[in-house]
N, C-alpha and C positions, 0 to 999 in steps of 0.2 A: 914673459915672452914679449919680444919686440915686434911691433906691427908697423908696416908701411902701407898707407892707404890713400886713395883719393877720397876727399870728403867735402861736404858742404856744411857750413855752420848753420844749424837750424834753431839753436837756442844758445844764449850766452848769459851767464849770471856771475855776479861778484862773489868772491869767496875769500874771506879774510881781508887783510889790509891791502894786499897788492896783487892778488891772484884772481883768475877767472876759471869757471868750469864751463866748458862748451859741450853741447850735444852735436855730434856729427852724424849726418846721413852719409854712409860710406858706400863706395861702389862694390866692395867685396865682403864687408864684415857687418852688414846691417847698421843699426844705430849704435853709437859708441859715445860714452861720456869720458871726457879728457880734461884733466887739470892742467892749466897753463900758468906756470908760476911767473909772477912779476908782470903779467899781462896788463895790469892797470897802470903800471909805471910808464911815464911819457917816453923814456929812453929805451924801453924794452924792445928787443928785436922781434919779439913774438906778439906784441900788442895787436898788430894788424891781423894776425891769424885768429884772433878771438872775436873779430867783428862779424855781426850777423850777415848772412848771405855769401860770405867768403868761400870761394872754391879753391882748394889747394891740395898739396900733398902733405900729409901729417905722419910723422914718425913718433910713436909713443910706446911706452912700456906698460904692460898690464899683466898682473898675475891673476887677479880676480877683481871684480867690481870696477872702480874708476881707474882709468889709465892716467899716465903722466907724460906730457909732451917732452920729447927729446929734441926734436927739430922739426922744421916745416918750411914749405915754400909756397907762396901764393901763385896760383895758376890764373885766376880771374878774381879781382877784388870786388867787383860789382859795386864800386863806390857810388855810382850814380843812383843806385837803388836805395842808398842811405841818405843821399843829399836832397832828393826831390820828395816832398811830402807825399804826393799821391802815389808815386812808385814805391816808396817805403811802406805805405799802407797795404798795397796789393801784395808786395813781396812778403811782408810780415804775416799776412793771412795765409799765403801759400806755405810758408815754413811751419807756422803753428798748426795748420791743418795736417801737414805731413807728420809732424811730431805726435799729435794727439790721435791720429787715426791708425798709426802703426805701432805695434809692439816691437821691442828691440830685435827679436829674432825673426820678425816677419819681413823686414825690409830686404829687398833684392836689388840687383844691379838695374833692373828695369825701373823700380821706384826712383833710384838715383838718377837715371838718365832722364826720366820725365820731369823731375824737379829741376835738374840742370837746364833742360830745354825751356821750362817755364820761366826761370829767372833770366835766361838768355833772351827770350822773346820780350820780356818786360824791358830789359836793357836796350833792345834794338828799337824800341818805340812802337811796337805793335799795340793795337787797342787793348789796354789792360783788362777791361771787363771781359772781352772775348777770350783773352789768354786765361784768365782765372776760371771762367766757366768751363773751358775745355779741360783745365787741370782738375776742377771739381769732378767732371765726368770720369776722368782717369782714376781718381781716387775712389769714386763709387764703383767703377769697374773692377779695380784691384781688390776692393773690399767685398766683392760679390753681389753688389746691389745695382748694377747697371740696368736701366729700364728697357723693357721690350718695346721697340718702336716700329717693328715691321708689320705687325698685325694686332688687332684688338685682343687684349689678354683674356677677354671673356668668351668671344665667339669665333675669333680667328679671321674676322673680316679685314680685308686689306684696302678697302675703299673709304676715304675720308668723307666729311671732316672728322677729326679726332680731338679728343681731350686727354690731357695727361692726368692719370690717377697714380700718385705716388704710393698711396695705400695699396693699390692693386699691383704695383710694380711695372706699369707701362701705360700704353694708350688704350682708350675705350672709344668705340665707334658711337655714332649718334643713337643707335638702337640699344646700346648697353649703358648709357649714361646713368640710369637708375642704380647701377651697382655702386656708384660713388658720386653723390650729389655735389661733393666738393671738388670734383675734377676740374682742371683748368683748361678752358677752350684754347686750342692751338691755331693761330693763324698760319698761313702757308709758309711764311718766312721763318717763323720760330720752329715749326715742325721740321723744315729742311735743315736748319742749323743744328737742332738737337740730333738729327741723324748724322750730320757731319761730325759733331762732337763724339758721338757714340763710336765712330769708326776711325777717328784720326789720332795718330800718335802725336804727342806734343812736338816731336822733332820734325814733323812734316807740316806744321802750321805756317800758312802763308799769310798775306795781308787780306783781311776780310772787312768790307765796308758794310755796316749794319745800321738800319734805320733806328732812330731813338725809340720808337714805339715797339719795335721788335726786341730791342735790348731790354725793355721793361718786362716783356713777356718771358724772355729767357731768364732774367733774374728771378722772377716769381717761380718759374718752373724749377730752376736749380736749387733755390732756397727750400722749396717744398720737398724735393728729393733728398737734399742733405739733412734737413731736419727730421724727416720721417725715418730715414734709414741709419743715419749716424748719430743724430741728436747731440752734437757737440756744442757746448757753450764756449765760444772763442772770443777773447777780449779783442783780438785783431779784427774780427768781423764787425763787432760793435763799433769800433773806431772807424772802420771803413764806411759803415752806414752813416755815421755822423759827418764824415768828410764829404760823402756824396751829397748830403743835404746842403752843406755849405757851398759846394761847387756847382 
């Protein structure tokens, strides 16, 4: 069967002497593995379609299992995300997180639009850490693990200060901190931003200026949530952490 889809390359690997296999997150057909013959050859007209983060239209044939590319056209190459080390690190984390957190038949058009918007925001020069934390929240939400941030998950109190308990699935008020001694105290700025992340579609992200100390709080909170509920060991996140130390 012949498929014509909009897709984003979320994984690319060598196959044989001159070929590549890409994993696409498509707008209409979930995740799809596609063989691109000759993609490693310099003069191949399809080599650019096999590059990570490429957004394009892909036409491929598949009867079962792996598809084979017939033709394709780039809509947005996102070349800047491959050329700048910091952007490459953040974009790599976004696509690996997408790939590892979604089964082939779970991906929807909304997943596609969120990843497309995430890569677009990185390309546009928006704060990459904020972009990624918002995207992490979207992944948590789509996976069914978004935290409860409106009220204390233990007693329903809506008056702060609050702490984030990933284990309990949301915030705890000062009276209920004993429920989770490891809960993370939330400053006013971090709490407000977590609420914004919880409710904001990636496509609506504007420019947000965040203090360095608030960013550290956000990173700690998002890491705790991701590790508690998804528990993914991602090479791209390890590299991102190493890069952060250097920068």
